[in-house]
ZAPA-191824 format. One record per residue: residue number from 1; x, y negated, z negated of N, C-alpha, C in turn; residue in three letters. Coordinates in nm, 4 decimals. Last residue first. Layout:
<vofi NUM, <X, Y, Z>, <X, Y, Z>, <X, Y, Z>, "ala">
...
END
This chain:
<vofi 115, <-0.4205, 0.1666, -8.4254>, <-0.4793, 0.0541, -8.4999>, <-0.6198, 0.0910, -8.5429>, "ile">
<vofi 114, <-0.1274, 0.3520, -8.3986>, <-0.2736, 0.3543, -8.3974>, <-0.3258, 0.2408, -8.4825>, "glu">
<vofi 113, <0.1535, 0.3156, -8.1947>, <0.0915, 0.2848, -8.3223>, <-0.0603, 0.2845, -8.3069>, "lys">
<vofi 112, <0.2918, 0.5731, -8.0144>, <0.2059, 0.4553, -8.0065>, <0.1395, 0.4353, -8.1404>, "ile">
<vofi 111, <0.5975, 0.6896, -7.9076>, <0.5007, 0.6936, -8.0169>, <0.4237, 0.5645, -8.0106>, "trp">
<vofi 110, <0.7366, 0.8764, -7.6429>, <0.6913, 0.7477, -7.6967>, <0.5947, 0.7743, -7.8103>, "leu">
<vofi 109, <1.0233, 1.0616, -7.5306>, <0.8898, 1.0523, -7.5895>, <0.8635, 0.9096, -7.6338>, "ala">
<vofi 108, <1.2583, 1.0356, -7.3919>, <1.1963, 1.1676, -7.3969>, <1.0533, 1.1621, -7.4481>, "asp">
<vofi 107, <1.4363, 0.8198, -7.1900>, <1.3264, 0.8298, -7.2861>, <1.2633, 0.9680, -7.2769>, "thr">
<vofi 106, <1.6158, 0.7749, -6.9894>, <1.6706, 0.7992, -7.1226>, <1.5637, 0.8185, -7.2286>, "asn">
<vofi 105, <1.4762, 0.7127, -6.7595>, <1.5542, 0.8378, -6.7623>, <1.6096, 0.8725, -6.8998>, "asn">
<vofi 104, <1.1709, 0.5760, -6.8984>, <1.2872, 0.5712, -6.8095>, <1.3650, 0.7007, -6.8267>, "asp">
<vofi 103, <0.8573, 0.4265, -6.9764>, <0.9410, 0.5456, -6.9626>, <1.0567, 0.5184, -6.8671>, "met">
<vofi 102, <0.6982, 0.2081, -6.9610>, <0.8031, 0.2077, -7.0635>, <0.8975, 0.3266, -7.0514>, "ser">
<vofi 101, <0.5066, 0.2626, -6.7735>, <0.6057, 0.1603, -6.7393>, <0.7206, 0.1541, -6.8397>, "asn">
<vofi 100, <0.3557, 0.4449, -6.9230>, <0.4257, 0.4900, -6.8022>, <0.5358, 0.3908, -6.7652>, "val">
<vofi 99, <0.2572, 0.2699, -7.1253>, <0.3422, 0.3849, -7.1584>, <0.4225, 0.4313, -7.0370>, "cys">
<vofi 98, <0.1043, 0.0921, -6.9731>, <0.2146, 0.0419, -7.0548>, <0.3113, 0.1546, -7.0905>, "thr">
<vofi 97, <-0.0875, 0.2674, -6.8678>, <0.0033, 0.1944, -6.7786>, <0.1246, 0.1434, -6.8547>, "ala">
<vofi 96, <-0.2142, 0.3428, -7.1079>, <-0.1461, 0.4435, -7.0263>, <-0.0475, 0.3756, -6.9320>, "val">
<vofi 95, <-0.3165, 0.0906, -7.2051>, <-0.2211, 0.1696, -7.2834>, <-0.1475, 0.2738, -7.1981>, "val">
<vofi 94, <-0.5039, -0.0799, -7.1013>, <-0.3695, -0.0826, -7.0425>, <-0.2707, 0.0108, -7.1101>, "ile">
<vofi 93, <-0.7499, -0.0627, -7.2389>, <-0.7442, -0.0317, -7.0957>, <-0.6045, -0.0255, -7.0345>, "pro">
<vofi 92, <-0.7057, 0.1166, -7.5467>, <-0.7194, -0.0104, -7.4769>, <-0.6939, 0.0172, -7.3288>, "ser">
<vofi 91, <-0.8847, 0.4090, -7.6405>, <-0.7638, 0.3494, -7.5845>, <-0.7940, 0.2132, -7.5240>, "leu">
<vofi 90, <-1.0023, 0.5341, -7.9316>, <-1.0461, 0.4561, -7.8165>, <-0.9212, 0.3843, -7.7659>, "ile">
<vofi 89, <-1.0259, 0.8424, -8.1082>, <-0.9457, 0.7293, -8.0605>, <-1.0105, 0.6651, -7.9382>, "met">
<vofi 88, <-1.1436, 1.0739, -8.1849>, <-1.1959, 0.9513, -8.2447>, <-1.1157, 0.8277, -8.2031>, "asp">
<vofi 87, <-1.0034, 1.2796, -8.0666>, <-1.1323, 1.2430, -8.0094>, <-1.1900, 1.1149, -8.0693>, "ala">
<vofi 86, <-0.6548, 1.2014, -8.0301>, <-0.7646, 1.2621, -8.1031>, <-0.8958, 1.2068, -8.0491>, "asp">
<vofi 85, <-0.4078, 1.2686, -7.7757>, <-0.4918, 1.1797, -7.8547>, <-0.5987, 1.2614, -7.9263>, "ile">
<vofi 84, <-0.1041, 1.2911, -7.6083>, <-0.1946, 1.3572, -7.7018>, <-0.2756, 1.2517, -7.7745>, "phe">
<vofi 83, <0.0052, 1.2901, -7.2785>, <-0.0320, 1.2050, -7.3919>, <-0.1300, 1.2837, -7.4776>, "met">
<vofi 82, <0.2651, 1.3713, -7.0633>, <0.1520, 1.4204, -7.1403>, <0.1311, 1.3266, -7.2584>, "val">
<vofi 81, <0.3903, 1.3438, -6.7287>, <0.3829, 1.2918, -6.8652>, <0.2573, 1.3469, -6.9309>, "tyr">
<vofi 80, <0.3351, 1.4956, -6.5132>, <0.4758, 1.4773, -6.5460>, <0.4892, 1.4236, -6.6883>, "glu">
<vofi 79, <0.0525, 1.7193, -6.5424>, <0.1173, 1.5898, -6.5391>, <0.2658, 1.5941, -6.5687>, "gly">
<vofi 78, <-0.0901, 1.9414, -6.5769>, <-0.0135, 1.9363, -6.4530>, <0.0698, 1.8090, -6.4461>, "lys">
<vofi 77, <-0.1812, 2.1504, -6.8541>, <-0.1504, 2.0200, -6.7948>, <-0.0671, 2.0345, -6.6677>, "ser">
<vofi 76, <-0.2121, 2.4149, -6.9552>, <-0.3166, 2.3543, -6.8731>, <-0.2774, 2.2242, -6.8033>, "lys">
<vofi 75, <0.0000, 2.5189, -7.1103>, <-0.0789, 2.6085, -7.0251>, <-0.1707, 2.5373, -6.9264>, "asp">
<vofi 74, <0.1254, 2.2998, -7.2400>, <0.2043, 2.4050, -7.1749>, <0.1220, 2.4829, -7.0726>, "ile">
<vofi 73, <-0.0834, 2.1229, -7.3298>, <0.0380, 2.0747, -7.2641>, <0.1046, 2.1844, -7.1808>, "met">
<vofi 72, <-0.2867, 2.2837, -7.4389>, <-0.3174, 2.1808, -7.3405>, <-0.1962, 2.1370, -7.2617>, "gly">
<vofi 71, <-0.1334, 2.4402, -7.6172>, <-0.2099, 2.5033, -7.5102>, <-0.2410, 2.4019, -7.3998>, "tyr">
<vofi 70, <-0.0380, 2.2399, -7.7923>, <0.0549, 2.3225, -7.7144>, <-0.0153, 2.3878, -7.5961>, "asn">
<vofi 69, <-0.2831, 2.1478, -7.8990>, <-0.1948, 2.0588, -7.8226>, <-0.0981, 2.1384, -7.7358>, "arg">
<vofi 68, <-0.3764, 2.3797, -8.0304>, <-0.4562, 2.3157, -7.9262>, <-0.3673, 2.2280, -7.8378>, "gln">
<vofi 67, <-0.1755, 2.4208, -8.2178>, <-0.1997, 2.5237, -8.1155>, <-0.2800, 2.4662, -7.9998>, "ala">
<vofi 66, <-0.2138, 2.1871, -8.3691>, <-0.0863, 2.2074, -8.2981>, <-0.1009, 2.3144, -8.1902>, "ser">
<vofi 65, <-0.4754, 2.2192, -8.4767>, <-0.4472, 2.1162, -8.3773>, <-0.3158, 2.1388, -8.3026>, "arg">
<vofi 64, <-0.5602, 2.5740, -8.5036>, <-0.5337, 2.4404, -8.5571>, <-0.4876, 2.3475, -8.4449>, "glu">
<vofi 63, <-0.6033, 2.8190, -8.3806>, <-0.6901, 2.7815, -8.4917>, <-0.6658, 2.6409, -8.5453>, "pro">
<vofi 62, <-0.7728, 2.7587, -8.0711>, <-0.7542, 2.7286, -8.2128>, <-0.6320, 2.8064, -8.2587>, "gly">
<vofi 61, <-0.9535, 2.6753, -7.7827>, <-0.8278, 2.7216, -7.8420>, <-0.8259, 2.6770, -7.9882>, "met">
<vofi 60, <-1.1241, 2.6353, -7.4812>, <-1.1321, 2.6771, -7.6212>, <-0.9963, 2.7254, -7.6679>, "asp">
<vofi 59, <-1.1446, 2.3482, -7.2590>, <-1.0986, 2.4822, -7.2945>, <-1.1173, 2.5074, -7.4434>, "phe">
<vofi 58, <-1.2093, 2.1661, -6.9797>, <-1.2514, 2.1834, -7.1184>, <-1.2246, 2.3287, -7.1551>, "val">
<vofi 57, <-1.1947, 2.0250, -6.7171>, <-1.0815, 2.0754, -6.7947>, <-1.1167, 2.0793, -6.9436>, "asn">
<vofi 56, <-1.3868, 1.8938, -6.5885>, <-1.4002, 2.0399, -6.5901>, <-1.2907, 2.1041, -6.6730>, "asn">
<vofi 55, <-1.5204, 1.5938, -6.7301>, <-1.4062, 1.6721, -6.6815>, <-1.4397, 1.8207, -6.6855>, "thr">
<vofi 54, <-1.7661, 1.4814, -6.7953>, <-1.6597, 1.3956, -6.7451>, <-1.5402, 1.4710, -6.6882>, "tyr">
<vofi 53, <-1.9356, 1.6657, -6.8960>, <-1.9958, 1.5643, -6.8088>, <-1.8879, 1.4818, -6.7387>, "lys">
<vofi 52, <-1.7838, 1.8079, -7.0758>, <-1.8005, 1.8641, -6.9415>, <-1.8716, 1.7695, -6.8453>, "leu">
<vofi 51, <-1.8201, 1.6650, -7.3121>, <-1.6922, 1.6558, -7.2412>, <-1.7046, 1.7045, -7.0974>, "ala">
<vofi 50, <-2.0772, 1.7560, -7.3850>, <-2.0543, 1.6146, -7.3518>, <-1.9264, 1.5995, -7.2705>, "ile">
<vofi 49, <-2.0215, 2.0277, -7.4338>, <-2.1247, 1.9888, -7.3377>, <-2.1049, 1.8432, -7.2921>, "glu">
<vofi 48, <-1.8335, 2.0110, -7.6427>, <-1.7949, 2.0643, -7.5110>, <-1.8944, 2.0247, -7.4030>, "lys">
<vofi 47, <-1.9969, 1.8920, -7.8525>, <-1.8697, 1.8360, -7.8061>, <-1.8348, 1.8828, -7.6654>, "thr">
<vofi 46, <-2.2326, 1.9577, -7.9846>, <-2.2373, 1.9366, -7.8397>, <-2.1061, 1.8811, -7.7820>, "arg">
<vofi 45, <-2.1226, 2.1950, -8.2356>, <-2.2107, 2.0878, -8.1918>, <-2.2019, 2.0734, -8.0392>, "asp">
<vofi 44, <-1.9340, 2.3659, -8.3104>, <-2.0713, 2.4155, -8.3228>, <-2.1721, 2.3074, -8.2845>, "ser">
<vofi 43, <-1.6196, 2.4281, -8.1487>, <-1.7203, 2.3372, -8.2034>, <-1.8570, 2.4028, -8.2079>, "ser">
<vofi 42, <-1.3628, 2.5640, -8.1104>, <-1.4896, 2.6314, -8.1411>, <-1.5928, 2.5417, -8.2086>, "asn">
<vofi 41, <-1.1725, 2.3419, -8.0581>, <-1.1547, 2.4485, -8.1571>, <-1.2913, 2.4999, -8.2030>, "asn">
<vofi 40, <-1.0863, 2.2395, -7.7291>, <-1.1817, 2.2425, -7.8399>, <-1.1586, 2.3642, -7.9289>, "asp">
<vofi 39, <-0.9286, 2.0230, -7.5385>, <-0.9050, 2.1544, -7.5979>, <-0.9824, 2.1589, -7.7292>, "val">
<vofi 38, <-0.9548, 1.8571, -7.2408>, <-1.0138, 1.8681, -7.3738>, <-0.9912, 2.0106, -7.4227>, "val">
<vofi 37, <-0.7833, 1.6486, -7.0291>, <-0.7908, 1.7878, -7.0758>, <-0.8460, 1.7857, -7.2181>, "ile">
<vofi 36, <-0.7769, 1.4505, -6.7479>, <-0.8270, 1.4604, -6.8846>, <-0.8444, 1.6080, -6.9177>, "ile">
<vofi 35, <-0.5257, 1.3021, -6.5577>, <-0.6136, 1.4173, -6.5745>, <-0.6506, 1.4247, -6.7222>, "glu">
<vofi 34, <-0.4698, 1.0052, -6.3736>, <-0.4817, 1.0697, -6.5046>, <-0.5676, 1.1944, -6.4915>, "ile">
<vofi 33, <-0.4047, 0.7529, -6.2198>, <-0.3625, 0.8900, -6.1907>, <-0.3531, 0.9692, -6.3218>, "asn">
<vofi 32, <-0.4712, 0.4876, -6.2990>, <-0.5760, 0.5801, -6.2560>, <-0.5336, 0.7246, -6.2340>, "lys">
<vofi 31, <-0.4459, 0.2296, -6.5217>, <-0.3668, 0.3339, -6.4571>, <-0.4633, 0.4477, -6.4237>, "tyr">
<vofi 30, <-0.6459, 0.1089, -6.6569>, <-0.6004, 0.0431, -6.5348>, <-0.5126, 0.1380, -6.4545>, "thr">
<vofi 29, <-0.9056, 0.3201, -6.7877>, <-0.7656, 0.2777, -6.7826>, <-0.7345, 0.2074, -6.6502>, "gln">
<vofi 28, <-1.1572, 0.4277, -6.8142>, <-1.1476, 0.2829, -6.7939>, <-1.0034, 0.2315, -6.7866>, "ala">
<vofi 27, <-1.1166, 0.6914, -6.8830>, <-1.1627, 0.6622, -6.7474>, <-1.1453, 0.5140, -6.7146>, "ile">
<vofi 26, <-1.0577, 0.6488, -7.1514>, <-0.9544, 0.7021, -7.0614>, <-0.9918, 0.6710, -6.9165>, "ile">
<vofi 25, <-1.2979, 0.5631, -7.2523>, <-1.1829, 0.4723, -7.2632>, <-1.0670, 0.5200, -7.1762>, "ser">
<vofi 24, <-1.4537, 0.7898, -7.2088>, <-1.4827, 0.6675, -7.1328>, <-1.3664, 0.5692, -7.1394>, "lys">
<vofi 23, <-1.3428, 0.9579, -7.4040>, <-1.3228, 0.9876, -7.2617>, <-1.3505, 0.8644, -7.1762>, "ile">
<vofi 22, <-1.4338, 0.8210, -7.6371>, <-1.2923, 0.8480, -7.6141>, <-1.2656, 0.8703, -7.4653>, "cys">
<vofi 21, <-1.7104, 0.8295, -7.6084>, <-1.6411, 0.7000, -7.6084>, <-1.4917, 0.7152, -7.5841>, "asn">
<vofi 20, <-1.7443, 1.1131, -7.6239>, <-1.7842, 1.0378, -7.5052>, <-1.7142, 0.9020, -7.4984>, "glu">
<vofi 19, <-1.6490, 1.1953, -7.8797>, <-1.5818, 1.2380, -7.7566>, <-1.6193, 1.1530, -7.6348>, "ile">
<vofi 18, <-1.7915, 1.1245, -8.1155>, <-1.6761, 1.0466, -8.0707>, <-1.6296, 1.0746, -7.9277>, "asn">
<vofi 17, <-1.9940, 1.2957, -8.1808>, <-2.0160, 1.1530, -8.2063>, <-1.9068, 1.0664, -8.1463>, "lys">
<vofi 16, <-1.8911, 1.5507, -8.1348>, <-1.9942, 1.4994, -8.0450>, <-2.0205, 1.3499, -8.0644>, "glu">
<vofi 15, <-1.6832, 1.7021, -8.2482>, <-1.6622, 1.5591, -8.2223>, <-1.7684, 1.4979, -8.1309>, "glu">
<vofi 14, <-1.6030, 1.9676, -8.3337>, <-1.7256, 1.9000, -8.3770>, <-1.7130, 1.7475, -8.3672>, "asn">
<vofi 13, <-1.2873, 1.9214, -8.2499>, <-1.3662, 2.0175, -8.3294>, <-1.4845, 1.9381, -8.3848>, "lys">
<vofi 12, <-1.0242, 1.8648, -8.0101>, <-1.1560, 1.8414, -8.0689>, <-1.2011, 1.9559, -8.1581>, "thr">
<vofi 11, <-0.7705, 1.6821, -7.8473>, <-0.8042, 1.7956, -7.9323>, <-0.9358, 1.7647, -8.0041>, "thr">
<vofi 10, <-0.6900, 1.5904, -7.5274>, <-0.7722, 1.5525, -7.6423>, <-0.8055, 1.6794, -7.7196>, "ile">
<vofi 9, <-0.4357, 1.4894, -7.3259>, <-0.4884, 1.6063, -7.3955>, <-0.5603, 1.5586, -7.5211>, "val">
<vofi 8, <-0.3792, 1.3622, -7.0207>, <-0.4231, 1.3198, -7.1535>, <-0.4942, 1.4380, -7.2176>, "val">
<vofi 7, <-0.1204, 1.3544, -6.7977>, <-0.2199, 1.4439, -6.8578>, <-0.2523, 1.3927, -6.9975>, "ser">
<vofi 6, <-0.0450, 1.1628, -6.5251>, <-0.0425, 1.1644, -6.6710>, <-0.1550, 1.2550, -6.7186>, "val">
<vofi 5, <0.1473, 1.1648, -6.2342>, <0.0284, 1.2148, -6.3015>, <0.0508, 1.2164, -6.4524>, "leu">
<vofi 4, <0.2726, 0.8943, -6.0573>, <0.3032, 0.9920, -6.1618>, <0.1733, 1.0330, -6.2306>, "ile">
<vofi 3, <0.2077, 0.6871, -5.8906>, <0.1925, 0.8227, -5.8378>, <0.2227, 0.9304, -5.9407>, "asn">
<vofi 2, <0.2653, 0.4447, -6.0110>, <0.1260, 0.4869, -6.0062>, <0.1085, 0.6302, -5.9560>, "glu">
<vofi 1, <0.5238, 0.3566, -5.9834>, <0.4990, 0.4520, -6.0908>, <0.3553, 0.5057, -6.0878>, "met">
END
């Protein structure tokens, strides 16, 4: 299953305090075939600047989170699987691997409890 690309779409708006830790938690995943996509809603802080240190996939889209998620998933992601997270989330190192291993032919989506 390691060959399946997972697109992680992070929606942001003025998240300079959170985005770096969020992205670092994605980079630290045990599952490595991941593309990180940041879809920003016109931040007035350093959110995009910080995100660009880790990925070139940083885009502008608004006006609300659902439009950002759709844009990231439909227009920008290349992954067979797409994971949506918020910039204030920190992923445990095995969450992507656990999700990929939980998918099968009868599963259309997974919901992960936020702690």
